[in-house]
OpenMM code with the backbone's topology and positions (N, CA, C; nanometers):
from openmm import Vec3, app, unit

residues = "MET ILE GLN LEU PRO ILE TYR GLU GLU PHE ALA HIS TRP LEU ASP ASP LEU LEU GLU ASN ASN ASP MET PRO GLU GLU THR GLN ALA TYR CYS PHE ASN LEU TYR GLU GLU SER ASP GLU ASP HIS ILE TYR GLY VAL GLN LEU VAL ALA ALA GLY GLU PHE ASP PRO ASP ASP LYS GLU GLY ASP TRP ALA CYS GLU GLU VAL TRP SER SER GLY GLU ASN ILE PHE THR VAL ASP THR SER ASP GLU ASP ASP THR GLY TRP SER HIS ALA GLN GLU LEU PHE ARG GLU MET ALA GLU GLU TYR LEU ARG ASN GLY LYS TYR ALA ASP VAL ILE LYS GLY ALA LYS GLY ILE ALA MET GLY PHE VAL ASP GLY ASP LEU GLU ILE ILE GLY".split()
positions = [
    Vec3(8.1977, 9.0796, 7.0463),
    Vec3(8.0935, 9.0307, 7.1357),
    Vec3(8.0264, 8.9038, 7.0766),
    Vec3(8.0160, 8.8037, 7.1579),
    Vec3(7.9623, 8.6763, 7.1116),
    Vec3(7.8114, 8.6910, 7.0772),
    Vec3(7.7750, 8.6295, 6.9629),
    Vec3(7.6365, 8.6302, 6.9187),
    Vec3(7.5702, 8.5036, 6.9619),
    Vec3(7.4853, 8.5102, 7.0621),
    Vec3(7.4294, 8.3925, 7.1288),
    Vec3(7.3612, 8.2946, 7.0342),
    Vec3(7.2796, 8.3347, 6.9439),
    Vec3(7.2117, 8.2336, 6.8578),
    Vec3(7.3138, 8.1556, 6.7752),
    Vec3(7.4118, 8.2260, 6.7230),
    Vec3(7.5152, 8.1552, 6.6448),
    Vec3(7.5958, 8.0688, 6.7310),
    Vec3(7.6361, 8.1181, 6.8508),
    Vec3(7.7120, 8.0373, 6.9445),
    Vec3(7.6376, 7.9094, 6.9818),
    Vec3(7.5102, 7.9166, 7.0084),
    Vec3(7.4350, 7.7994, 7.0431),
    Vec3(7.4372, 7.6934, 6.9329),
    Vec3(7.4295, 7.7383, 6.8078),
    Vec3(7.4388, 7.6446, 6.6979),
    Vec3(7.5807, 7.5839, 6.6862),
    Vec3(7.6816, 7.6663, 6.7125),
    Vec3(7.8214, 7.6202, 6.7141),
    Vec3(7.8425, 7.5147, 6.8238),
    Vec3(7.7907, 7.5464, 6.9419),
    Vec3(7.8055, 7.4546, 7.0572),
    Vec3(7.7345, 7.3246, 7.0293),
    Vec3(7.6188, 7.3327, 6.9680),
    Vec3(7.5433, 7.2093, 6.9343),
    Vec3(7.6244, 7.1274, 6.8322),
    Vec3(7.6852, 7.1931, 6.7338),
    Vec3(7.7718, 7.1249, 6.6359),
    Vec3(7.8885, 7.0537, 6.7042),
    Vec3(7.9571, 7.1256, 6.7910),
    Vec3(8.0637, 7.0634, 6.8631),
    Vec3(8.0220, 6.9497, 6.9548),
    Vec3(7.9086, 6.9725, 7.0263),
    Vec3(7.8553, 6.8667, 7.1143),
    Vec3(7.8321, 6.7402, 7.0367),
    Vec3(7.7706, 6.7554, 6.9189),
    Vec3(7.7381, 6.6415, 6.8358),
    Vec3(7.8683, 6.5680, 6.7922),
    Vec3(7.9660, 6.6438, 6.7477),
    Vec3(8.0938, 6.5841, 6.7056),
    Vec3(8.1598, 6.5081, 6.8157),
    Vec3(8.1678, 6.5691, 6.9333),
    Vec3(8.2415, 6.5123, 7.0468),
    Vec3(8.1645, 6.4007, 7.1140),
    Vec3(8.0317, 6.4022, 7.1087),
    Vec3(7.9508, 6.2991, 7.1687),
    Vec3(7.9473, 6.1744, 7.0816),
    Vec3(7.9518, 6.1877, 6.9522),
    Vec3(7.9340, 6.0770, 6.8602),
    Vec3(8.0573, 6.0268, 6.7928),
    Vec3(8.1714, 6.0771, 6.8327),
    Vec3(8.2998, 6.0281, 6.7776),
    Vec3(8.4025, 6.0108, 6.8853),
    Vec3(8.4567, 5.8898, 6.8950),
    Vec3(8.5671, 5.8668, 6.9899),
    Vec3(8.6933, 5.9240, 6.9328),
    Vec3(8.7594, 6.0108, 7.0080),
    Vec3(8.8824, 6.0727, 6.9599),
    Vec3(8.9946, 5.9681, 6.9770),
    Vec3(9.0827, 5.9581, 6.8740),
    Vec3(9.1889, 5.8605, 6.8810),
    Vec3(9.2843, 5.8809, 7.0039),
    Vec3(9.3316, 5.7734, 7.0544),
    Vec3(9.4214, 5.7759, 7.1716),
    Vec3(9.5440, 5.8655, 7.1454),
    Vec3(9.5940, 5.8645, 7.0232),
    Vec3(9.7152, 5.9397, 6.9881),
    Vec3(9.6934, 6.0890, 6.9686),
    Vec3(9.5715, 6.1356, 6.9943),
    Vec3(9.5441, 6.2819, 6.9803),
    Vec3(9.6299, 6.3614, 7.0791),
    Vec3(9.7055, 6.4530, 7.0208),
    Vec3(9.7900, 6.5452, 7.0995),
    Vec3(9.7344, 6.6873, 7.1065),
    Vec3(9.6568, 6.7238, 7.0001),
    Vec3(9.6072, 6.8613, 6.9955),
    Vec3(9.4847, 6.8671, 6.9054),
    Vec3(9.4159, 6.9765, 6.9145),
    Vec3(9.3021, 7.0043, 6.8296),
    Vec3(9.3245, 7.1344, 6.7554),
    Vec3(9.2711, 7.1374, 6.6331),
    Vec3(9.2826, 7.2604, 6.5555),
    Vec3(9.1468, 7.2890, 6.4876),
    Vec3(9.1034, 7.4109, 6.5043),
    Vec3(8.9848, 7.4582, 6.4354),
    Vec3(9.0336, 7.5148, 6.3021),
    Vec3(9.0153, 7.4409, 6.1920),
    Vec3(9.0555, 7.4846, 6.0603),
    Vec3(8.9435, 7.5750, 6.0037),
    Vec3(8.9844, 7.6933, 5.9647),
    Vec3(8.8889, 7.7907, 5.9114),
    Vec3(8.9018, 7.7967, 5.7577),
    Vec3(8.7886, 7.8169, 5.6926),
    Vec3(8.7812, 7.8182, 5.5474),
    Vec3(8.6962, 7.9375, 5.5013),
    Vec3(8.7330, 7.9960, 5.3889),
    Vec3(8.6491, 8.0954, 5.3243),
    Vec3(8.5610, 8.0165, 5.2285),
    Vec3(8.4351, 7.9885, 5.2680),
    Vec3(8.3479, 7.9074, 5.1875),
    Vec3(8.3059, 7.9814, 5.0625),
    Vec3(8.2747, 8.1102, 5.0753),
    Vec3(8.2298, 8.1907, 4.9627),
    Vec3(8.2743, 8.3379, 4.9866),
    Vec3(8.3732, 8.3788, 4.9095),
    Vec3(8.4211, 8.5168, 4.9236),
    Vec3(8.3126, 8.6190, 4.8936),
    Vec3(8.2419, 8.6012, 4.7865),
    Vec3(8.1425, 8.7001, 4.7464),
    Vec3(8.0206, 8.7036, 4.8374),
    Vec3(7.9879, 8.5899, 4.9002),
    Vec3(7.8741, 8.5837, 4.9913),
    Vec3(7.9144, 8.6030, 5.1377),
    Vec3(8.0445, 8.6101, 5.1663),
    Vec3(8.0994, 8.6342, 5.2995),
    Vec3(8.0609, 8.5207, 5.3930),
    Vec3(8.0757, 8.3972, 5.3478),
    Vec3(8.0456, 8.2791, 5.4275),
    Vec3(8.1787, 8.2071, 5.4663),
    Vec3(8.1919, 8.1832, 5.5921),
    Vec3(8.3154, 8.1181, 5.6446),
    Vec3(8.2808, 7.9910, 5.7138),
    Vec3(8.3688, 7.8932, 5.7127),
    Vec3(8.3429, 7.7667, 5.7732),
    Vec3(8.4553, 7.7261, 5.8642),
    Vec3(8.4188, 7.6310, 5.9573),
    Vec3(8.5200, 7.5803, 6.0498),
    Vec3(8.5022, 7.4260, 6.0518),
    Vec3(8.6186, 7.3612, 6.0632),
    Vec3(8.6229, 7.2144, 6.0686),
    Vec3(8.7124, 7.1865, 6.1938),
    Vec3(8.6764, 7.0803, 6.2695),
    Vec3(8.7570, 7.0393, 6.3854),
    Vec3(8.8465, 6.9252, 6.3396),
    Vec3(8.9740, 6.9339, 6.3764),
    Vec3(9.0747, 6.8318, 6.3437),
    Vec3(9.1470, 6.7926, 6.4716),
    Vec3(9.1669, 6.6656, 6.4906),
    Vec3(9.2538, 6.6150, 6.5979),
    Vec3(9.3855, 6.5785, 6.5372),
    Vec3(9.4946, 6.6221, 6.5963),
    Vec3(9.6263, 6.6026, 6.5415),
    Vec3(9.7060, 6.5099, 6.6332),
    Vec3(9.7928, 6.4317, 6.5743),
    Vec3(9.8781, 6.3365, 6.6496),
    Vec3(10.0086, 6.4011, 6.6971),
    Vec3(10.0269, 6.5292, 6.6630),
    Vec3(10.1471, 6.6029, 6.7095),
    Vec3(10.1039, 6.7414, 6.7550),
    Vec3(10.1905, 6.8063, 6.8333),
    Vec3(10.1674, 6.9450, 6.8734),
    Vec3(10.3011, 7.0111, 6.8965),
    Vec3(10.3185, 7.1318, 6.8386),
    Vec3(10.4389, 7.2113, 6.8521),
    Vec3(10.3904, 7.3540, 6.8675),
    Vec3(10.3869, 7.4097, 6.9937),
    Vec3(10.3376, 7.5442, 7.0139),
    Vec3(10.4231, 7.6528, 6.9482),
    Vec3(10.5457, 7.6187, 6.9118),
    Vec3(10.6359, 7.7179, 6.8502),
    Vec3(10.6144, 7.7216, 6.6959),
    Vec3(10.5440, 7.6272, 6.6410),
    Vec3(10.5257, 7.6123, 6.4955),
    Vec3(10.4008, 7.6939, 6.4570),
    Vec3(10.4176, 7.8246, 6.4282),
    Vec3(10.3055, 7.9113, 6.3936),
    Vec3(10.2457, 7.8782, 6.2571),
    Vec3(10.3250, 7.8135, 6.1733),
    Vec3(10.2706, 7.7741, 6.0407),
    Vec3(10.1786, 7.6533, 6.0511),
    Vec3(10.1928, 7.5792, 6.1598),
    Vec3(10.0971, 7.4738, 6.1908),
    Vec3(10.1199, 7.3425, 6.1227),
    Vec3(10.2442, 7.3138, 6.0884),
    Vec3(10.2739, 7.1828, 6.0229),
    Vec3(10.2199, 7.0693, 6.1087),
    Vec3(10.2261, 7.0815, 6.2406),
    Vec3(10.1810, 6.9762, 6.3317),
    Vec3(10.0306, 6.9443, 6.3074),
    Vec3(9.9541, 7.0497, 6.2764),
    Vec3(9.8089, 7.0323, 6.2576),
    Vec3(9.7761, 6.9490, 6.1334),
    Vec3(9.8740, 6.9270, 6.0467),
    Vec3(9.8545, 6.8486, 5.9266),
    Vec3(9.8641, 6.6969, 5.9594),
    Vec3(9.9072, 6.6656, 6.0780),
    Vec3(9.9199, 6.5245, 6.1184),
    Vec3(9.7850, 6.4768, 6.1764),
    Vec3(9.6837, 6.4780, 6.0915),
    Vec3(9.5499, 6.4470, 6.1369),
    Vec3(9.5360, 6.2984, 6.1739),
    Vec3(9.4679, 6.2804, 6.2913),
    Vec3(9.4314, 6.1443, 6.3326),
    Vec3(9.2795, 6.1304, 6.3277),
    Vec3(9.2117, 6.2476, 6.3189),
    Vec3(9.0666, 6.2522, 6.3037),
    Vec3(9.0258, 6.3881, 6.2553),
    Vec3(8.9160, 6.3919, 6.1805),
    Vec3(8.8653, 6.5143, 6.1278),
    Vec3(8.7136, 6.5132, 6.1200),
    Vec3(8.6539, 6.6264, 6.1346),
    Vec3(8.5076, 6.6356, 6.1122),
    Vec3(8.4735, 6.6258, 5.9629),
    Vec3(8.5766, 6.6268, 5.8800),
    Vec3(8.5575, 6.6069, 5.7376),
    Vec3(8.4676, 6.7120, 5.6742),
    Vec3(8.3649, 6.6654, 5.6043),
    Vec3(8.2724, 6.7580, 5.5392),
    Vec3(8.1717, 6.8172, 5.6344),
    Vec3(8.1722, 6.7756, 5.7577),
    Vec3(8.0841, 6.8327, 5.8595),
    Vec3(8.1421, 6.9635, 5.9052),
    Vec3(8.1107, 7.0704, 5.8364),
    Vec3(8.1713, 7.2015, 5.8584),
    Vec3(8.0622, 7.2959, 5.9090),
    Vec3(8.0941, 7.3707, 6.0146),
    Vec3(8.0002, 7.4706, 6.0639),
    Vec3(8.0271, 7.5987, 5.9898),
    Vec3(7.9206, 7.6661, 5.9383),
    Vec3(7.9383, 7.7872, 5.8631),
    Vec3(7.8712, 7.9067, 5.9320),
    Vec3(7.9296, 8.0222, 5.9009),
    Vec3(7.8802, 8.1516, 5.9465),
    Vec3(7.8703, 8.2478, 5.8309),
    Vec3(7.7620, 8.3155, 5.8183),
    Vec3(7.7396, 8.4144, 5.7150),
    Vec3(7.7596, 8.5497, 5.7782),
    Vec3(7.8643, 8.6249, 5.7290),
    Vec3(7.8904, 8.7575, 5.7865),
    Vec3(7.8468, 8.8687, 5.6967),
    Vec3(7.7649, 8.8389, 5.5947),
    Vec3(7.7220, 8.9418, 5.4970),
    Vec3(7.6392, 9.0545, 5.5577),
    Vec3(7.5750, 9.0292, 5.6691),
    Vec3(7.4904, 9.1354, 5.7285),
    Vec3(7.5660, 9.2090, 5.8434),
    Vec3(7.6963, 9.1900, 5.8542),
    Vec3(7.7779, 9.2592, 5.9555),
    Vec3(7.8561, 9.3723, 5.8955),
    Vec3(7.8959, 9.4656, 5.9793),
    Vec3(7.9724, 9.5786, 5.9349),
    Vec3(8.1073, 9.5356, 5.8749),
    Vec3(8.1700, 9.4358, 5.9315),
    Vec3(8.2966, 9.3843, 5.8839),
    Vec3(8.2743, 9.2442, 5.8303),
    Vec3(8.2972, 9.2256, 5.7023),
    Vec3(8.2755, 9.0933, 5.6423),
    Vec3(8.4051, 9.0188, 5.6093),
    Vec3(8.5183, 9.0765, 5.6531),
    Vec3(8.6498, 9.0204, 5.6171),
    Vec3(8.6863, 8.8955, 5.6965),
    Vec3(8.7906, 8.8298, 5.6483),
    Vec3(8.8338, 8.7047, 5.7086),
    Vec3(8.8831, 8.7239, 5.8512),
    Vec3(8.9465, 8.8367, 5.8824),
    Vec3(8.9969, 8.8569, 6.0192),
    Vec3(8.8793, 8.8683, 6.1164),
    Vec3(8.7718, 8.9294, 6.0753),
    Vec3(8.6542, 8.9423, 6.1620),
    Vec3(8.5931, 8.7987, 6.1802),
    Vec3(8.5829, 8.7204, 6.0702),
    Vec3(8.5361, 8.5882, 6.0859),
    Vec3(8.6196, 8.5041, 6.1796),
    Vec3(8.7510, 8.5179, 6.1706),
    Vec3(8.8391, 8.4440, 6.2630),
    Vec3(8.8138, 8.4873, 6.4080),
    Vec3(8.7879, 8.6136, 6.4302),
    Vec3(8.7571, 8.6651, 6.5670),
    Vec3(8.6284, 8.6032, 6.6171),
    Vec3(8.5250, 8.5965, 6.5302),
    Vec3(8.3995, 8.5367, 6.5707),
    Vec3(8.4196, 8.3908, 6.6074),
    Vec3(8.4892, 8.3146, 6.5259),
    Vec3(8.5131, 8.1734, 6.5581),
    Vec3(8.5966, 8.1571, 6.6837),
    Vec3(8.6976, 8.2438, 6.7036),
    Vec3(8.7792, 8.2365, 6.8239),
    Vec3(8.6970, 8.2607, 6.9512),
    Vec3(8.6089, 8.3640, 6.9432),
    Vec3(8.5219, 8.3914, 7.0585),
    Vec3(8.4324, 8.2741, 7.0936),
    Vec3(8.3758, 8.2148, 6.9866),
    Vec3(8.2879, 8.0979, 7.0104),
    Vec3(8.3621, 7.9770, 7.0629),
    Vec3(8.4815, 7.9512, 7.0101),
    Vec3(8.5637, 7.8415, 7.0601),
    Vec3(8.6037, 7.8605, 7.2025),
    Vec3(8.6456, 7.9843, 7.2378),
    Vec3(8.6892, 8.0106, 7.3712),
    Vec3(8.5712, 8.0005, 7.4695),
    Vec3(8.4526, 8.0414, 7.4278),
    Vec3(8.3334, 8.0262, 7.5116),
    Vec3(8.3042, 7.8774, 7.5345),
    Vec3(8.3127, 7.8003, 7.4261),
    Vec3(8.2937, 7.6570, 7.4391),
    Vec3(8.3970, 7.5942, 7.5336),
    Vec3(8.5195, 7.6355, 7.5245),
    Vec3(8.6201, 7.5776, 7.6141),
    Vec3(8.5911, 7.6144, 7.7592),
    Vec3(8.5285, 7.7265, 7.7839),
    Vec3(8.4905, 7.7658, 7.9186),
    Vec3(8.3679, 7.6915, 7.9674),
    Vec3(8.2684, 7.6760, 7.8812),
    Vec3(8.1346, 7.6292, 7.9261),
    Vec3(8.0734, 7.5173, 7.8470),
    Vec3(8.1379, 7.4641, 7.7452),
    Vec3(8.0837, 7.3665, 7.6615),
    Vec3(8.0662, 7.2316, 7.7285),
    Vec3(7.9635, 7.1587, 7.6830),
    Vec3(7.9305, 7.0282, 7.7427),
    Vec3(8.0478, 6.9284, 7.7405),
    Vec3(8.1231, 6.9264, 7.6299),
    Vec3(8.2362, 6.8329, 7.6149),
    Vec3(8.3688, 6.9069, 7.6075),
    Vec3(8.3743, 7.0251, 7.6646),
    Vec3(8.4962, 7.1062, 7.6673),
    Vec3(8.6162, 7.0263, 7.7190),
    Vec3(8.5948, 6.9391, 7.8188),
    Vec3(8.7079, 6.8663, 7.8760),
    Vec3(8.7751, 6.7721, 7.7762),
    Vec3(8.7003, 6.7297, 7.6751),
    Vec3(8.7647, 6.6431, 7.5750),
    Vec3(8.8722, 6.7216, 7.4994),
    Vec3(8.8347, 6.8439, 7.4570),
    Vec3(8.9312, 6.9261, 7.3841),
    Vec3(9.0425, 6.9775, 7.4767),
    Vec3(9.0022, 7.0205, 7.5970),
    Vec3(9.1013, 7.0771, 7.6917),
    Vec3(9.1962, 6.9730, 7.7421),
    Vec3(9.1679, 6.8452, 7.7223),
    Vec3(9.2548, 6.7348, 7.7664),
    Vec3(9.3764, 6.7206, 7.6764),
    Vec3(9.3750, 6.7875, 7.5626),
    Vec3(9.4936, 6.7833, 7.4700),
    Vec3(9.6047, 6.8772, 7.5136),
    Vec3(9.7194, 6.8573, 7.4542),
    Vec3(9.8342, 6.9431, 7.4906),
    Vec3(9.8193, 7.0854, 7.4320),
    Vec3(9.7392, 7.1009, 7.3271),
    Vec3(9.7182, 7.2308, 7.2709),
    Vec3(9.5956, 7.2392, 7.1884),
    Vec3(9.5486, 7.3653, 7.1667),
    Vec3(9.4331, 7.3925, 7.0847),
    Vec3(9.4671, 7.5130, 7.0021),
    Vec3(9.4445, 7.5060, 6.8744),
    Vec3(9.4768, 7.6199, 6.7856),
    Vec3(9.3613, 7.6461, 6.6898),
    Vec3(9.3756, 7.7611, 6.6247),
    Vec3(9.2738, 7.8010, 6.5236),
    Vec3(9.3456, 7.8815, 6.4184),
    Vec3(9.2989, 7.8622, 6.2956),
    Vec3(9.3515, 7.9464, 6.1888),
    Vec3(9.2985, 7.9058, 6.0535),
    Vec3(9.3111, 7.9956, 5.9575),
    Vec3(9.2722, 7.9633, 5.8253),
    Vec3(9.3666, 7.8602, 5.7643),
    Vec3(9.3143, 7.7667, 5.6828),
    Vec3(9.3951, 7.6704, 5.6136),
    Vec3(9.4899, 7.7489, 5.5243),
    Vec3(9.6176, 7.7086, 5.5266),
    Vec3(9.7247, 7.7802, 5.4502),
    Vec3(9.7630, 7.9133, 5.5193),
    Vec3(9.7197, 7.9354, 5.6395),
    Vec3(9.7575, 8.0566, 5.7131),
    Vec3(9.8247, 8.0183, 5.8449),
    Vec3(9.8631, 8.1207, 5.9209),
    Vec3(9.9226, 8.0955, 6.0544),
    Vec3(9.8194, 8.0552, 6.1520),
    Vec3(9.8637, 7.9769, 6.2496),
    Vec3(9.7745, 7.9332, 6.3596),
    Vec3(9.7872, 8.0221, 6.4817),
    Vec3(9.6770, 8.0363, 6.5513),
    Vec3(9.6762, 8.1072, 6.6787),
    Vec3(9.6476, 8.0042, 6.7871),
    Vec3(9.7365, 7.9931, 6.8828),
    Vec3(9.7126, 7.9016, 6.9950),
    Vec3(9.6085, 7.9637, 7.0884),
    Vec3(9.4969, 7.8872, 7.1142),
    Vec3(9.3938, 7.9397, 7.1941),
    Vec3(9.3726, 7.8624, 7.3206),
    Vec3(9.4559, 7.7617, 7.3387),
    Vec3(9.4426, 7.6791, 7.4607),
    Vec3(9.5540, 7.5814, 7.4697),
] * unit.nanometer
topology = app.Topology()
chain = topology.addChain("A")
for resn in residues:
    res = topology.addResidue(resn, chain)
    for name in ("N", "CA", "C"):
        topology.addAtom(name, app.Element.getBySymbol(name[0]), res)
């Protein structure tokens, strides 16, 4: 279930990125790269990347490494230490729910939805196509 206060911060983060950065013309897809910021503190982060390639059959996500734009060090973080499940799979589910909600109702959702594909996954892990 989506946590509204966290989602609103996430949506604001994405709004800011998409409003203040022109996405390159060669953008084919977007990927929400997930990171384990602190294992002991249960903090996870997400970075938005625009890729110049897209291959929906490539679950390892080599296409997502063809970055044409990245939010760089501008990473949105979530602290799951106060939740029943603090594992990485729960964090990925939280980020997926927020990204899907943004794609449905976000201010600049059309920018992301205009790409051939949208994926999410932990860096060095498999990608999940979410759009």
